[in-house]
Structures are given as C-alpha cells and as structure tokens.
N, C-alpha and C positions, 0 to 999 in steps of 0.2 A: 476622421473615420477611415477605416481600412476598406479598400476595394475588394479584397478577398479575405476569406477566413484564414486564421492561423492554422497551419497543418497540425493534425492530431499528435504527431510525434513531439511537437514543441509544447503541447498542452498537457500531455499525459505524464505520469510518473516515470521518469527515465530509468529509475532503479529497477522497476519491474521489467522494462524492455530489455535492459542489459542482462538481467538475470536469465530471461528467456533465451536471449541470443547465445549466451555461454552454454546454457542447457542444450541448445541445438548444435553445439560444437563449433560455434564461431568464437574463437579464443582471442582474436585481435580486435576487440570492440572499439578501441580508440581510433582505429583506421577503417572501421566498417563504413561502407559506402551507403549512408542513409540517403533517401530521396530528398528529404529536407533536413540537412544535418544540424543537430543541436550544437551549441557552442562547446568549445573544448573544456571550458570551465564547468559547464553543466555535466558533461560526460565524466570528467575527473571527480566531481563531487559525488556523483552516483556510484562510481566505482569505489570511492573511499567509504561511502555509506555501506555498501555491500561487504567490503572488507571488515569494517567495524562490526557488522552483524554476524560475521563468521561465515559468509556465504561464498566468498571468492578468495582464491589464493593465487599468487603469481606463479606462473610455470617456471620450473627450474631452468629450462633451456631458452633463455632470452637470446634472441638472435639479432645481429645487425642487418638491417634491411632498409628498403625505401630510400636509397640515395637519390637525391633529386638531380636533375640535369645540371651538369657543371657549368653550362652556358648561362644559367639563370643566376645572376650575381646576387640578387636580393634574397633568394630562397636557398642558396647554396649551404649545405651542411645544416639545414634547419632541424632535421630529425634523423638520428642514426639508429636509435634503439627503439624497437617495437616490442612493448611488453605484452605478453600473452597471459591469459587467465584460465583457471580451471575452477570448477565447482568443488567445494568441500563436501563432506557427507551431509552437513547441515544444509548447505546450499542446494543439494539434490532434493532434499525433503521440501525446502522452501519453494522450489520451482514447481512442485506439484500443486500448490495452492493458487487459485486464481485471485490472489490478494496482494495488497501492498506488502513488500518484503518485511517491513517492520511488524506488520500484523501476523504474517506467517511465522516470523521468528518468535513472537510472543506465544503462539500456539505450541511450537516445539519446546520452548522453555517450560510452558505450563504442564506439559506431560511429565517432566521430571519433578516439578514442584507439587504435583498431585492436585492441581486446581484446573484441570482441562475443561470440565463442563462449564465452569464460570467464565473462563476466558473465551471459549467458543461463543457463548451468548453475548459477551461484551463486544467481541470482534464483529459478530453478526449485526449488532445495532450500529456499530461504527462504520459499517460498510454501506449503509443507506444514508439518504439525506436526513435532515433533522426530523426527529420523531415528535418534537414539541411544536404545537401551533403557536404562532405569535400574532395575536389579535390586539392591536393597540388600544382599542376601546375597552378591552376586558383584562388589561395587564395585571391589575391588582388581584382579580379573581384567579387568573392563571398562576400567579406567584403563590397564592395560598394553597391551591391544589397541588402545585409542584412540590410543596413542602412534605407531602406524603411520601414522596419517593427519594428525597434528598438524603444522601449519606454524608456524614461528617468526614468520612475517609476519602472523599473525592468524587469527581464527575463520573468516572468509570463505574463505580459501584452504584451511582444514581441510575445510570443506564441499565445496569444489571437488575436493579429493583423494578424499573419500569417493565423490562422484558418479562421478569417473573410474574409480575402482577397481570400483565396482558395475557400470558399463557394460563394463569390460574383463573382468569375470568373468561376462559374458553374463546379467546381471540374475538371477542364481540365488538362490533362497530359502535354500538350504543355506549359501551363502557368507555371507548376512546373519545367519543364526542363529549361525554360527561367530564372527562379529565383533560380535555384540550390536547389530545394526542393524535398523531397522524396514523390513521388505521392502515392505509396502504403501505406506508413505510415499515410499520411494525409487522404487518403480515409478511412483507418481503423479507424482513430480518429473520423471521421464523423459518422461512424457506431457505435462506442462506445458511442458517444454523444447520439444517438437515443436510445440505449439500457439503458443507465443510466437514461435518462429522463423518460423512461417507469417505471423504478423502483421507 
C-alpha cells in the first residue's frame, strides 16, 4: 500500500495535458519541467497519439540544445536534439474542447461527415461514468431490459439509443429506475451535450 497518493499528472490522460501545453505555447513538451514528471515512454506515446490524430506537427526549426555537463561521464551526449511541436489547424480546434483528444477529434470529423448531433450525444454519454446499473441479484432482468437499447451496429449506437430514450422520456428519474439506468450520469451527459454544443 502506498503512503501517498499518485500525483494527478501520472493518473490523467497525458495526451490532453500535452495538447493544452502546446496550445499555451510550450513547444518543447519533451523537456517540460513537470512537478511529477511522467516517464519518457508515456510522453512519447502521447505525442505520437496526437500526431496520429492530426493535432501536432514538428516545428521546422529543430535546434541543437541541452548539452549536458561534459564532466558527467554517464550522461554525456545523452540528448542533442530538442524537438519542438506546433498545433495544426485541427489541433487548435481540438484544444478548445474540454475532452479527451480522441473524442474531440471525433467531433471535428463528424462535422464533415454530417453526423454531428449523433456524435455529440455519444461523446456526452462516454464522458460520464457508466450509465447502466449493475445489480448482481437482478442481472437477468437488467439484461432483458438492456435489449431494448442494444444496437447490432455496436456499443456506441447503444449509448445513443439510451440517450435518445432518456430525453424523449423527459429526463425522468422514474424511467431510469424502471430501466436500471443511472439518472445522475444521464442527466450529467445531457448537460455535457449542451456545453460541448456551445463550443
């Protein structure tokens, strides 16, 4: 058992943190002085993810920097090149959303694919904890009720079906109880939907 809690930076999605750092003008994220620095592998994986999402691009003017003290035999010439990053146009849009970068990228793509409303609702439900109650003693009953919402096209459309049904039933707590759904999380997802739509 640990004597102290793990720092937030080591528990949170580092891709979101790096996206916000670059949006603030901190281009050399690999050498950023974090209070509790994540591992180099974690930073590299997050940068790679953001590059794959089209949010980051390497700056053209890579510069040689950070020569370490030549008296330090073990660390001599460890790192000569400091890569700097800029946001792409997509990255600038992604940085405006208070979401996981993968979800904000989905929203941007949805606009071009003309399915924005549906994606906003799915992302809103995915941004909260589980919307389904899991009561071991009523598992068979829950499974039967869940079939009303299940889509053969996958879990994301199942979440969309639940969201639409919740809204069409006027966000009623009684309806949630009857369908073994979490009222607080569904209500929160409706609020998140409104906030994301404003952005």
